[in-house]
Rosetta silent file (secondary structure, phi, psi, omega in degrees, C-alpha in Angstrom):
SEQUENCE: XXXXXXXXXXXXXXXXXXXXXXXXXXXXXXXXXXXXXXXXXXXXXXXXXXXXXXXXXXXXXXXXXXXXXXXXXXXXXXXXXXXXXXXXXXXXXXXXXXXXXXXXXXXXXXXXXXXXXX
SCORE:     score description
SCORE:     0.000 S_00000001
   1 L     0.000  129.406 -177.703  113.375   99.210  127.600 S_00000001
   2 L   -64.890  131.565  178.740  115.318   96.711  125.539 S_00000001
   3 L    82.476   -1.590 -179.429  113.397   95.428  122.523 S_00000001
   4 L   -68.256  138.713  175.544  110.609   97.992  122.880 S_00000001
   5 L  -139.902  125.669 -178.383  108.962   99.063  119.649 S_00000001
   6 L   -69.035  159.659  177.276  106.148  101.572  119.531 S_00000001
   7 H   -62.306  -38.062  178.140  102.907  100.790  117.754 S_00000001
   8 H   -63.629  -34.060  177.476  103.646  103.632  115.325 S_00000001
   9 H   -76.823  -34.336 -177.084  106.989  101.979  114.544 S_00000001
  10 H   -81.006  -38.950 -177.748  105.566   98.464  114.244 S_00000001
  11 L  -130.338   65.461 -171.474  102.411   99.264  112.218 S_00000001
  12 H   -63.260  -31.972 -176.742  103.066  102.699  110.691 S_00000001
  13 H   -80.136  -14.691 -176.879  100.401  102.568  107.974 S_00000001
  14 H  -112.750    9.223 -171.166   97.623  101.598  110.401 S_00000001
  15 L  -125.180  139.731  171.092   98.460  103.861  113.340 S_00000001
  16 L  -107.662  120.491  176.850   97.739  107.454  114.331 S_00000001
  17 E   -90.586  123.716  178.820  100.301  108.779  116.790 S_00000001
  18 E  -121.803  120.155 -176.939   98.837  111.316  119.222 S_00000001
  19 E  -124.606  131.417 -178.582  101.235  113.015  121.598 S_00000001
  20 E  -109.143  108.549  175.663  100.263  115.569  124.225 S_00000001
  21 H   -67.971  -35.823 -176.089  102.971  118.017  125.214 S_00000001
  22 H   -62.614  -38.464  177.712  100.635  119.645  127.718 S_00000001
  23 H   -75.658  -40.462 -178.464  100.273  116.424  129.726 S_00000001
  24 H   -61.053  -41.853 -178.255  103.942  115.432  129.370 S_00000001
  25 L   -95.481    5.726  176.241  105.161  118.783  130.706 S_00000001
  26 L    71.279   28.194  179.145  102.346  119.168  133.249 S_00000001
  27 L  -101.867   74.762 -170.105  100.783  122.225  131.580 S_00000001
  28 L   -65.269  -23.524  178.721   97.178  121.180  132.077 S_00000001
  29 L   -79.675  -14.609 -179.044   95.702  124.486  130.910 S_00000001
  30 L   -88.526  153.494  174.073   97.429  124.237  127.545 S_00000001
  31 L  -122.530   79.801 -175.080   96.121  122.271  124.604 S_00000001
  32 L  -128.984  126.313 -179.892   99.341  121.461  122.799 S_00000001
  33 E  -165.409 -177.740 -178.437  100.146  118.219  121.037 S_00000001
  34 E  -134.587  142.091  172.333  101.106  116.515  117.797 S_00000001
  35 E  -118.389  133.522 -179.930   99.321  114.028  115.550 S_00000001
  36 E  -131.559  137.588  172.814  101.407  111.911  113.169 S_00000001
  37 E  -135.932  153.928  177.484  100.429  109.455  110.429 S_00000001
  38 E   -68.517  145.658 -179.566  102.502  107.652  107.827 S_00000001
  39 L   -57.857  -36.020  178.997  102.465  109.258  104.385 S_00000001
  40 L  -106.172   73.147 -175.200  101.107  105.983  102.929 S_00000001
  41 L  -101.883  158.980 -178.441   98.399  105.295  105.528 S_00000001
  42 H   -69.617  -24.560 -176.873   95.313  103.114  105.385 S_00000001
  43 H   -65.653  -40.417  176.537   93.035  106.031  106.336 S_00000001
  44 H   -62.071  -38.855  179.449   93.553  107.822  103.009 S_00000001
  45 H   -68.498  -37.171  178.849   92.699  104.576  101.213 S_00000001
  46 H   -67.481  -39.748  177.860   89.569  104.083  103.333 S_00000001
  47 H   -62.376  -42.967 -179.300   88.367  107.617  102.579 S_00000001
  48 H   -62.756  -25.141 -178.323   88.845  107.003   98.841 S_00000001
  49 L   -92.420    2.968  179.371   86.620  103.896   99.074 S_00000001
  50 L   -64.604  156.900  177.742   83.687  105.696  100.726 S_00000001
  51 L   -59.804  151.622 -176.835   80.359  105.738   98.867 S_00000001
  52 H   -55.084  -39.963 -179.944   79.992  108.447   96.210 S_00000001
  53 H   -60.753  -42.261  178.405   77.331  110.279   98.239 S_00000001
  54 H   -67.520  -41.093  178.546   79.716  110.549  101.205 S_00000001
  55 H   -62.859  -38.280  177.513   82.583  111.657   98.954 S_00000001
  56 H   -65.105  -38.426  176.753   80.386  114.416   97.516 S_00000001
  57 H   -64.351  -40.791  176.991   79.574  115.606  101.044 S_00000001
  58 H   -66.725  -37.307  176.304   83.300  115.664  101.846 S_00000001
  59 H   -57.975  -44.516  179.451   83.939  117.539   98.579 S_00000001
  60 H   -65.018  -39.927 -178.077   81.497  120.240   99.705 S_00000001
  61 H   -63.243  -39.328 -174.340   83.059  120.415  103.169 S_00000001
  62 H  -105.680    7.850 -176.630   86.612  120.944  101.867 S_00000001
  63 L   -62.992  -27.153 -179.833   85.861  122.784   98.591 S_00000001
  64 L   -77.882  -10.735 -177.653   86.933  126.152  100.020 S_00000001
  65 L   -95.934  -31.448 -173.703   90.410  124.788  100.778 S_00000001
  66 L  -153.481  152.960  176.247   91.399  123.171   97.511 S_00000001
  67 L   -75.841  -16.178 -179.636   90.236  122.727   93.948 S_00000001
  68 L  -125.142   74.140 -175.945   90.715  118.960   94.397 S_00000001
  69 H   -59.169  -28.110 -178.726   89.084  118.042   97.732 S_00000001
  70 H   -71.961  -17.164  177.824   89.388  114.305   97.056 S_00000001
  71 H   -89.503   -2.101  179.406   93.167  114.593   96.994 S_00000001
  72 L   -67.885  126.614 -177.692   93.201  116.110  100.518 S_00000001
  73 L   -74.891  155.483  179.892   95.103  113.790  102.855 S_00000001
  74 H   -54.328  -46.493 -177.391   93.620  112.489  106.122 S_00000001
  75 H   -61.461  -36.904  178.556   96.151  114.389  108.232 S_00000001
  76 H   -70.967  -31.551  175.845   95.233  117.655  106.503 S_00000001
  77 H   -65.046  -38.350  177.922   91.536  116.977  107.133 S_00000001
  78 H   -63.951  -46.207 -179.431   92.316  116.658  110.846 S_00000001
  79 H   -59.541  -45.553 -178.951   94.201  119.958  110.859 S_00000001
  80 H   -65.692  -36.665 -177.527   91.359  121.736  109.055 S_00000001
  81 H   -69.868  -12.717  178.893   88.733  120.233  111.362 S_00000001
  82 L   -91.591   43.162 -179.499   90.418  121.863  114.366 S_00000001
  83 L   -63.607  146.483 -178.503   89.118  125.325  113.507 S_00000001
  84 L    87.210    3.332  178.861   89.295  127.793  116.347 S_00000001
  85 L  -145.957  168.638  175.367   92.492  126.309  117.712 S_00000001
  86 L   -90.504  143.758  177.558   96.117  125.864  116.808 S_00000001
  87 E  -146.272  152.922  179.204   97.163  122.468  115.512 S_00000001
  88 E  -132.424  137.487  177.704  100.310  120.814  114.228 S_00000001
  89 E  -131.066  151.743  176.997  100.585  117.709  112.098 S_00000001
  90 E  -127.079  130.042  176.729  103.519  115.650  110.894 S_00000001
  91 E  -109.065  123.088 -176.504  103.477  113.477  107.788 S_00000001
  92 E  -105.908  123.419 -178.581  106.187  110.804  107.745 S_00000001
  93 L   -89.253  169.614 -178.785  107.232  109.437  104.357 S_00000001
  94 L   -60.311  -30.592 -178.401  108.596  105.992  103.573 S_00000001
  95 L   -87.109    6.063  176.178  112.141  107.351  103.351 S_00000001
  96 L    92.170   -6.963  178.961  111.908  108.813  106.859 S_00000001
  97 L   -75.971  154.799 -178.078  111.553  112.475  105.887 S_00000001
  98 E  -121.287  150.421  169.232  108.885  114.544  107.642 S_00000001
  99 E  -124.895  121.470 -177.312  106.617  117.390  106.624 S_00000001
 100 E  -111.484  134.353  175.754  105.284  119.378  109.539 S_00000001
 101 E  -120.521  134.780  175.424  102.377  121.801  109.382 S_00000001
 102 E  -117.986  126.022 -176.234  101.453  124.213  112.137 S_00000001
 103 E  -122.708  134.459  173.272   98.016  125.778  111.922 S_00000001
 104 E  -135.826  166.655  179.561   96.563  128.531  114.030 S_00000001
 105 E  -107.609  132.110  179.830   93.515  130.721  113.752 S_00000001
 106 L   -74.902  171.103 -179.727   93.918  134.465  113.337 S_00000001
 107 L   -62.430  -24.461  178.856   91.916  136.987  115.344 S_00000001
 108 L   -83.352   -6.200  179.051   89.528  137.310  112.386 S_00000001
 109 L    95.276   -6.595  179.873   88.843  133.561  112.507 S_00000001
 110 L   -84.719  139.757 -178.528   90.613  132.742  109.231 S_00000001
 111 E   -70.866  145.524  172.079   93.206  129.947  109.389 S_00000001
 112 E  -120.006  135.617 -179.063   96.912  130.675  109.044 S_00000001
 113 E  -130.942  136.005  170.874   99.209  127.804  108.133 S_00000001
 114 E  -123.206  148.965 -178.907  102.971  127.537  108.068 S_00000001
 115 E  -135.935  148.256  174.911  104.821  124.466  106.888 S_00000001
 116 E  -145.359  156.807  177.962  108.356  123.203  107.113 S_00000001
 117 E  -117.089  147.148  179.389  110.178  120.050  106.097 S_00000001
 118 L  -121.257    0.000    0.000  112.806  118.186  108.091 S_00000001
């Protein structure tokens, strides 16, 4: 459509793009999709402004993943919160480059993550 601009394109810092491959390709039994947020998004800033008590609770939740839980990006928190399933996230930087992470859970229940840049 001429002149069409997606919400993710128009307001990249305020938008979470959620795309479902399973619905697009008619694979209703699959749970496959992508979540994308801008590298400089408002959600990371909102998390940083949470009350100290809430930040400490988040520190405890993510302490096993990183030595600096407060530096964990929103998109990475989403990926981690999807334990027990595979998930993929894309982080889009201001210069248009992407960093994609694909996360799955091993048979032992421990997460496995692979990452690539485009």
